[in-house]
N, C-alpha and C positions, 0 to 999 in steps of 0.2 A: 752557834748550833749548826752542825753540818747539814747541808742540804742533801736530800735523797734524790738520786737520779731515777726518774721514772722511764722505763724502757718504752720506746715508741713502737707501735705495731709495724711489722714489715709492710712495705707498700705492696698493694695487690698487684699481681701479675696482670699485665695488659691482656684484655680479651683477644683471643685469636680470631681473626677474621678469615673468611673464605677468600681464597685467591680468585681472580677473575675466571680462571679455568674451572675451579671448583663450583663457583656460582653458576656458570653456564651448564656445568654437568648436572647440578640439581634442577635447573630449569628444564633441561632436556629430559630428565628422568621423571619429572613430576607427572606429565600426562600418562605415561605408562603405569606408574604407581596408581594413579586415579582410576584408570581403566581396569587394572587388576582388582582394586578394592570394590569397584561398582559392579563389574561384570563377572568376576570370578569368586572372590571371597564372600561377598554379600549373598549371591544366589546359593552358593554351597552351604553357607551357614544357615540361611533361611530354609533351605530344603531339609537339612538335618533337623532343624527345629520342628518343621511340619511332620517329620517322620518319627517324632519322639514317642508317640503313643503306642504302647504294646498292642492295643486292640487293632491297629492298622495291620500289623503283621499276622494276627490271628485271622482276620478277614481275608488277607492276601493268601495265606496258606490253605484256607478253606475253599478258595476259588479253584475249580478244576482246570481252568485255563492256565493258571500259574505253573503247575507242574508240567503240563504239556509245553509251555514256553521254555522252561528250564531245559527240557530234553532237546527241543528245537535249537536252543542256543548252543548246547554242547555239540550237537551234530553239525551245526553251521560252522563252529570253530574248527572242529577236527577235520571235516571234509574240505571245506572251502579253503582254509588257510594252507593245509598241506598240499592239496592239489594245485593251488595257485603258485606255491613256491617250487613245486616240482616242475611245473611248466615254465616258470620264470628262470629256473636254473638251466633248463634245456634251451630255451629261446635266447638266453644271454650268450650261450656258446655259439648260436647261429648268427646273431646280429653283430658279433665282433669281427666277422670276416670282412675284409676290406675289398668289397666289390660294389660297384656303383648301384646295381639293381637292388642289392641288399640294403644299402643306405636309403634309397627311395622307399623301399618297403618298410623300413623302420620308422620313417616319417608317418606313413599311413597307420602303422601299428600303434603309434602314440595317441592318435585321435580319440579313441574311446575314453582315455583318461583325461584328455584336455578339454573336451566339450562338457557343458553343464549336465548334471545328472537328471534333472527333472524332465526335459524334453526327450532325452535318449531313452530313459526307462519307460516313460509313457508310450513312446513309439514301439518299444518291445511289447508292452502290454497290448497295444492295438494289433500288433502282428500275431499275437497268440490268441486272439479272439476265436472261439470255436466255430463261429458262424461265417464271418466274413474276413477273418485274419488271413494274411498272406501265407502263413505257415501251413494251415489246414487246407487252404485253397491249392497250394502246391502239392500237398500230399494227395488230395483228391484227383488232381490232374495226372499224377504219375501212377497212382495205384487204383483209382476209382473207388477208394475207401475213405470213410470219414476219419479225420484225425482225432486225437484224444482231446478231452476237455482240459486243457493245460492248467488253468488256474482255478478250476472247481474241484480238483482232486488234491487233497492235502500233501501227499507225497510228491506229486508232480509239481505242485505250486512251490513248495519249499526247494525242490531241486532247481526249478527255474530261477528262483531268487538267488541261490548259491551260484548258478552260472552267470547271472547278471553281475553279481559281486566280483567274481573272478574276472569276467570280461572287462569290467570297469577298472579294477585295481591292478591287473596283470602288467600293463605297460610300465607303470611306475616302478614296481619291484624288479622288473626285468632290467630297467635302466640302472637301478642300484647295483644289481649283480654284475651288469656289464662294466660298470665303473670299477668294481672289484677285480674283474678279470683283466681289464686294461692296465691295472696297476702292477700286474705281475711282470717282471722283467722277461723280455723275449728271449734272452740268452738261456733261460732255464728250459724253454721248449726246444731251442736249438740243440742244447746238450742232450736232452732226452731223445731227440731224433737221431743224433749221432750214435747213441747207445742202442738204437733200434726199437725204441718204445712205441707201442701202438697208441691209437687215439685214446682208448680207455685207460691205458697206463699213464699217459700224460695227465688225464683228468684226475686219476686216483692219487698220483704221487706229486703232481705239480699244482694243478688248479685247486683241487679240494682243500689241501692243507692251507692254501693261501687265502681262500675265501670262506672257510668254515665258520670262523667267528662272525664275519659279516652276515652269513646266511642265517645262523642261529639267532643272532641279535635282531636281525630284520624280521624273522619269524615271530619272535616274542612281541616286537613292536606292532607287527601286523595283527596279531591276536588282540592286542589292546584296542587298536583302531577298529577292528571288526566287531568287537563287542559294542561299540558305539555306532555301528553302521545302521542308520535309520532308513536311508533311501532305498536300498536294494529290496527290502521286504515291504515296506509300507507303500512305496509308489507302485510296486508291481502287484501285490496281492491284497494290500490293506489289512493284512493279518488274517484274511479269510482263506478258504471258506470256513464259516462258523468259528472264527477265532482260533483256528488250528495251525496257523503258520506264524504266529507271533514269535518274536524273540524279545529278550529283555529290553532292547532299545526301543521297541515299538509298543510293548505292553503298557508302559507308562502313558503313552498317548491315548490308549484305549480308556484308561481310568480317568484321564483328564477330560475326555469327551463325555464320560459318564458323570462328570462333576465330582469325582472322588480323588481330590488332589492329594490327600494324605496317603492313599494307597499308591498313587503314582510315585510319590517321593519314597515310600517304603520299597517299591520295586527297584529304584535306583540304589538304595542302600543295600538291598539284597544282592545287587550285582557286584558290590565291592569285593566279596570273597573270590570272585573270578578275576578282578582287575589287580588287586594288591599283590597276590603271589606272582603274577606275570611281571609287574613292575619290579618286585624284589629280585627275581631271577635275572631280569635284564640288567638292572643296576649292578648286581653282583658279578655278572659276566663282564660288564664293562670295566668294573673296578679291578677284576682279576687280569684283564688284558693290559690295563694301564700299569699294573704292578710288574708285569713282565718287561 
């Protein structure tokens, strides 16, 4: 009787092991992944879970402070960001000049951005005190008239918060635009000078086409960061007077102090329609530039 050959299963492929470099790569990445999961993914997920109740949004929309806050946020973004970048564009053209005194001045100019926010903004708050602040004291010495009540008038208080934001962030964005200007080949300016171009024509036909993408992308990024700027408003005005200078970044703190955590989370969710379009346009512009 003929024997039947039984096929043997193919031997299993040996398990692939990490190389020493891959093992060390996983070890080095593990702390960052852990930090991301604990301090980013978990808080965001938990916050969205807290904001899941539709009643939180009804209560939020019924609060008159909320609509005033939305208006303040839009005004803050439109005025502060555009004024900040107009100044940064001008100052970047000034600080690229190769003179020793300008270099020393640029070092002093960076200080507001480099120093911590809490002591500097508190110092400005003390300076704007209507009774013994240095600003009103100086106004009285020069004019023999009392200065305005800077932080008790909603319009003035919000304006001061925007100025503080501009003063604090202006050096950083000026440096960014300076880097863009310094990347332009000097030969282009020399050729424009030979052709008899004025300073304005050099800016219009040489500088601006070269830094336009950087300027617009930085503006979008600054708007995203400004939406999360907590210090400029909260440390200077605390959202007052009468909660009339809140922005979305500080309104959530108001609800937390009132032990209304679900509404605080709802405030953050409501801010997403402001943030997501800015992120989309910024990424779209960056993708378009890479395609070129």
